[in-house]
N, C-alpha and C positions, 0 to 999 in steps of 0.2 A: 447920525447912526444908520448903518446899513440895516435894512429891514431884516429882522431876525425871525419873525413869525409870519406865516402866510395866511392862516385862517383857523377857525375852530374846526376840529376834525371829528370828535365824538364826545359824548357826555355819558357818565355813569351815575345813575340815581339809585337810591335805596327805596324799597317799597315794603310795607308790612304785609302785603298780599301780592306777591310777584305774579301769580297766575291771573288774578283779576286785572292787574295793571297791563300785563301782556295781552290778555283778551281784548281790553279796551284799545290799546295801541294798534292791534291788528284789525279787529272787527269794527271798532267804532271810529278809528282815525285813519286807517288805511296804510299803516306801516306793515312790513313783512318780516316775520321771524326768520333768521338765517342760521342760528346756532344756539346751543345750550352748553353750559359748563357743568361739571360735577358738583360745584359748590352752589348751584341753583341760579346762577346768572344767566340771563337770556339776552341775546343780541338781536337787534332789529335794525332795519334800514328803510329809508324813504326811497321812492322809485327813482329819484334823481340824484341820490348820493353817488359820488364818484369812487368812494372807497367801500369796502365790504359791509360796514355798518356805521351807524351814527349815534345809536342809543343803546346803552346796556342797562338793564333793570336787574338789580341784585337784591337779595333778601336783607331786610333791615327792620329794626323795631319801629322806626318812624320814617316819614318821607324826608329825604336829605340828598344833598349833592355829595357823591363819593369822590368824583374825579372829573376835571374838565381837561380834555386832551387837545393840544394844538400842534399842527404840523409846522415845522420850521421851513425856511426858504431854501435850505441846503444842509448837507452834513456839517459843513463848516459853521453855519449859523447855529446848529444844535450845540456844537462844542462851545461857541462863544456865549450863547444864552446860558448854558450851565455855568460857565466861568463867571459870568456877571452875577448870577444868583448867589453862587458861593462866595463871591467877593463881598456880598452884603451880609455875610455871616449866616446865611440860610443853608443848612445841610440838605443834600438831596441824595437820591439813590439811583445808580445806573442799573439798567436791566438789559441783558443782551437780547431777550425775546419776550414779548408780551403777545397776547392774543390778537392776531390780525395785523400786526405791524412789527417792525424791527426794533433795534436798539433805542432805548428811551431814557430820559432823565425825568425823575419824579420828585417833587418837593412840595412842602406846605408853606405858603406865603405868610407874611407877617399878620394877616387878618384871619388866618386859619383855613384857607381854601387850598385844597390839594390840586396841583396842576401837573400835567404830564406833557413833555415835549418830545417829539420824534420827527425824523425825516423819512425814513424808509417805510413805505407802506404800499401794498399791491393795489393796483387799480381794480375796480370791481369788474368781474366777468360774469355776465348774466347767463343763466341756463338757456338752452335753445328756445324753450317755450316763452321766455321773457325777453328775448333779444329784440331790440327796437329796430325799426326800418330806418331810423335816423341815426347816422353814424356817431353824432356827438352825445347821444343819450345813453346813459349807463344801462338802462333797461326800458321796457315799455312803460308808458304812462299808466299809472294805476287806474283801474276801473272803479275804484272807490270814490264816491263823490266828495269826501272830505279830505282826501289824501294830500298831504303836503309834498312839495317837490324835494326839499332837503332841510337839514338842520340849519338854523339861522344864528341864534345867539344864546347866551346865558346871562341872567342878571342875578348877581349875588348880593349879600348884605354885609355891611361893615360899619364899625363904630365911627369912622372918619372917612367920609366920601372923598374929600380932596386929598387926604393922605393916601388913601387907596389908589386913586388915580395917579398921584405923583410917583408912587413906588413902581407901579407897573409901567408907567411911561419911561421913567429913568432907567429901569433895569432891563425891560424887555422891548422897549420901543413902541408901545401902544401910543396912538395919537388920542389925546383927550379932545372930544368934540363939543361937549356942552355940559352945563350944570343946571340944576334947578335949585333955586333958593326960595325960602318962604317969603310971602308978601309982608308979614307982620313981625318977622324976626330974622336976624342975620344967621340963618341956619341953612346949610347946604344939605338937601335931602336926596339928591339924585345926581348921578353923573354917567356919561356914556363914553366908551373908549372903542377904538377900532384898530385892527391890524392892516386894514386895506382901505378901499374907497367907500365902503358902506358907512352909514351913520354910526353904527356900532355892531360889534359882535361880542362885546362884554359891557354889561351895565352894572351899576352899584347903587343900591338904596341904603339909606341911613338905617342902622340897626341899633335900637335902644337896649338890646339885651347884651349880656357879656358872654354869650355862648361861643361865638367865633365860628367861622366857616359856614355860615348859613347861606341859603339860596332863596331868592324870591320867586323866580320862575325860569323855565326853560322854553325856548321858542323855536318854531319851525316856520318855513317860508312856503307860500303858495304864489302862483304866478300873477293873479289878478284880483282886483277888488271884487269882481263878480264871483270868482271861485271862493273867496272868503265868505261871502254872504251865503252861498250855497252850503258851505261847510257848517255855518251857524245853524242853518235850517235843518240839515241832516242831524247834527248833534242834538238839537232840541227835540226833534222828532223821536230820537232814540233815548230820551230821558236824561240828557246831560244839561245841567243848569249852566247858563252863561253868567260868569261872574262880572264881566265888564266888557262893553263894546256890543256890536261893532261901532267903531269911531276912528278918528285919526289923531295920533299924537302930534302935538306941536313940535316937541323935540324929535328930530329924525323924520317927521312927516309920514310915518308908516300907518297904514290902516291896520287896526288891531282887533283881536278877539281873545278873551281870557276865559278859561274854564279849569276845572280840577279833574284829574284822572282818579280812578278808584283808590289808589294808594295814598292820595291826599296831595300830590304834587300839583302846583299850578302850571298850566301849559298855555302858551300863547301861540296863536297862528297869526302871522302878519304878512303884509305885502306892500309894495310901493316904497315910498321914501326916496330921498335924494342920494346922489353919489357925489363925493367930495374928494378931489384930487390935490387940494392945496397943501403943499408940503410944510408951510409955516403957519398953518391954521391956528388961530387962538380961540379957545372955547368961549362962547357967549353964555351969559347968565340969564336963564329963563326964570319966570315966576308963574305960579299957578294962574294968576289973574291974566297972564299973557297967553294962556292956553297950553302950558307945558304938557299937561295930561291929555286934554281934549282941545284940539285946535279951534273948535267952534265956541269954546268958553261958555257953554250952556248946560253943563251937567257936572255933578260931583263924582269924583272917583270914589267907589265904595270903600268904606273903612276896612273891609276884609282884605283889600289889596295890600295893606300894610303888614299883613302876616308873612313871615318868612319861615323857612324850614331847616332843621327840625323845629317844631313849635317851642316857644318859651314856656316852660311849665308854670311860671309865675304870672302868666297872662291868659285870660280867658280867650277862647277862640271865637270866631264869628258864628260858628254853628251852635256854640254854647250860649252866646249872649244875643245873637241876632245882629247887633251892632257893637263893635268893640268900644268899651267905655274907657275913660281915663284921659289924662292930660297928654300922654304921648301920642294918642290918636288924633287929638285936636291939633297937635303940633305937626304931625305928618300929613294930615288932611286939612288944609287951611279953610276949605269950604265950610267945615263944621263951625268955625269961629266967625267967618266973614259973611255967612249966609248966601254965598254965591251958588248958582246952579239950582 
């Protein structure tokens, strides 16, 4: 299949407190606000984003993923992608103009996630005071010590990880790069897919709820391991609790750092990792004991990392219980049963 999608272009998330979320993303994390809509949505960008924005924060009762937007490789690829989606019986809507880009096709996939596809988008043009001396940079490097360079990926939740990967691979041409299976049960709890040479720009974790369309985290990229460590330092100095990391994932080999923004959404900052250009790559199966979560195999992933958004009302949150109880958490975090870490 000809490559239909080029990369993840922007994400829209919901926040129960848009102003608090925007203040954090600007002052605490180094993004820059570029626009506001009358409906209360706020558009932000990283200093290295090539398009006008990469994150939209919109009003919502709970933290959630509203939309994940992907740029296609051409106008023809956009038409073909829409045709393939509709050929699977999934209805979509065409829009001639959305904020910041041209004609797009928007649909909700079989696991409840809304995806928008488009080709026509303006390149970012920095104001004079932010114009970089380096021609390839969209604007000056941020002076904020924790500021990411650009948006990296999104990890959603679905009731069938392999089914999710199969649908998006077959219909839109994602390459499936790896899976994680439990050591003690034949259950696939994680998978990563990519539209390009990265280890992933779309992840999927196992969802034990029936809510549909949930998200586990959104992720941004920084240039180096040292910058990520400085970001962790700056975040902690300013009252942000680190949920997991810094460490290195076995799957993808990225250095990672997880935390929550004020609206409740989990955010990852990552760097490093491999590049894979193999056109007929077959995904390998990792296990937690092999270091899928932490390549050093010496620490447990916190139970709180199994939470996805919006929260499942039938399940206590980590803040309510300290550690999430119940068999589903023992299943998703095998260290709890195996005594590893």
